[in-house]
N, C-alpha and C positions, 0 to 999 in steps of 0.2 A: 843459515839464511833465515830471517824472521818470517813468521807466519803471516800470510796475507790472504784476504778473501778476494773473490772475483770483483766485487764492488770497489775495493781499495785500489785496484789497478787503474781506474779511470779518473781519479782525482789528481790534482797537481802534485807532483813529487819533487822534492827538493834535490837539485843536482849539486849545488854548492850553496854557500851563504848568500849569494845574490840571485840565483836563477832557479826556476822551476820548469817542469815539462809535463805535458799531458799526453800520455801514450795514446796512439790512434790504432783502431782495430778495423780491419776489412775482413769480415767473416772470421776465419780462423787465423788470419795473418796479423800478427802483432808488430806494429812499428813503434819506434820510440822506446825501445827497451830501456829500463831504468839502468843507468850506468853501473851502479853498485852491484846489481845482480849479474850484469854482463861480464864484469871483470872477475867475479867469483867463479864463473863458469869458464874462464879462459878466453872469452871472445871479446868483442868490442861492441859498443852500443850502436843500434840502428838509429838514424835520425828520424825525427818527426817530419811530416811533409813540409816542403818549402812554402807552399801556398795552397790554401783551400778556399774555393769560391763557391758560395751558395747562391741560388737564384730561384725565383718563382715568377711566372708570367701570368698575369690576370688576362682573361679572355674578354675583350670588349668588342662588341659589334657596333658599327656605325651605320645608321640608316640615313641615307642621303635624301633629305627632304629639301626641295628648292627654296622654300620660304617659311619662316624667317631664318632658321638655322638647322643644321643637321642634328639628329638625335642619337644618343649613345645608350647602350645597355650592357651591363656586365652579364655574361652568359653562364657563369659558373660561380658557385659560392666558395669552392675549394679548388685550388690548383696544386699540382704536384711539384715537389722540390727537385731541382737539378743541382748537381755538384760537380765541380772539376777539382782534381787534386794533382799537384805537381810534387814529386818527391824524388829522392835518390836512394838507391840501395847500395850497400857497401860490400856485401858478400853474397856468394852464389846461393847459399841456403835460402835467404829471403827472396832473391830473384826468382828461384824456382817455385816457391810457394805462391808468390804474387802472380806469376805467369799462369799457374794452374787456376787460381781464383779468377783471373781475367778471362781465361778460356771457358770456364764453367758459366760465366755470365751472372749467375746468381739465382735467386736473390741472396744478398749478403747482408748481415746485420752490421751496420756502420756506426762506429762510435768515434767522434772526433774531439769532443770537448767544446766545439764552437757551435754546434747545432742545439736547438732548444731541447731535443731529446734524441736518443739513438733511433735510427730509421732502418727499415728494410729497403734495400736499393738494388737495382740491376746495374751491372757494368755495361754501358752502351758502346763505349769506344775506349781504346787504349793504344798507346804507342810508347816505345822506349828507345833511347839513344845511348850509344857509347861514343864519347867524344875523344878526339885525339889529345894526347898529352897526359892522360890519366891511366891508372891501372885498369885492367879488364874488369875488376870488381866494381868500378864506379859506373853506375848506370842511372840515367835520368828518365823518369817516367812521367807521362801525362795520362790520367785516367778520368773518364767522364761517367757519371752515375745518374740514374733516374729513379725517383721514388716509386716503390711498388704500390699498386692499387688493383690487385687481382680480385 
């Protein structure tokens, strides 16, 4: 197996001549294992999340003044990021690690490749489903995160 540093793991990796993938990390849980490494170890690759949604909400106060028009003011210069992640796990090892991370709440160091920089975040809410018609190893997750500002 070729030598890689920790920083190399979060740049796009070529899967084949047409596709690349960016591994995602939730604390110590690595998603999106690089397929070439996974097959060398006898396993199969974990998928990257199906969907990652980032949001921030600016806090704006409205002062109701009867005439001529209401006034607004932004009450904070910086607001915190929120993120929701939908993913599926394919084997029990990753399910167990992810469940422990969710139960610990965090903060976890989150790296997704879509954020401007990796962030420390708490897991605020999580759920997982096993759907009919699939193997027991196929589990769909919904995880919500909140940026740390302790």
